[in-house]
C-alpha angles and dihedrals in degrees: 000000000000088000088056093055101265115151113245094243089056091048091052092044091053091049093049092045091058093042090052092049091050091051100038112121093238089061089073097031120135087219111091094205092059090052092048091048090053090050093050092042091054093048096045098044091044089055094044091046089054092046093050102034112126091014134097092267094054116132142184101273091191095069114083109228101219090189094056089042090054092047085051089052096047092051092050090049092047090049091049092046091051090050092050092047089053092048092047090047092049089049095047092049090047093051093045091050089049093048092052090063091062100048110122110221110203111205113229091235091068091070092052091058091066099039142292112299097177 
């Protein structure tokens, strides 16, 4: 990176960013959505950092912004919940539709054949 003209502080920031991602507690979480959130976070922040470096919106990439990470996690959970809801709704409608094909409709005249039950 230094050979490509990067400033030393940017190289250090980059190295610390990846180290902090690798050592973040969500990296080893048993919760898949936390691992996904960390991956999305690193991709988005890395791109944003490259786009803003040297400008007024530049930020310290090496610091994990837990608020941004939490928002990223919430979006992933919401998306998964919406997908699961759509799948459950589709299955429910399908099961209801299939069940309606097996409903036995007894005509009222059938009861009159064997006697008056009124």
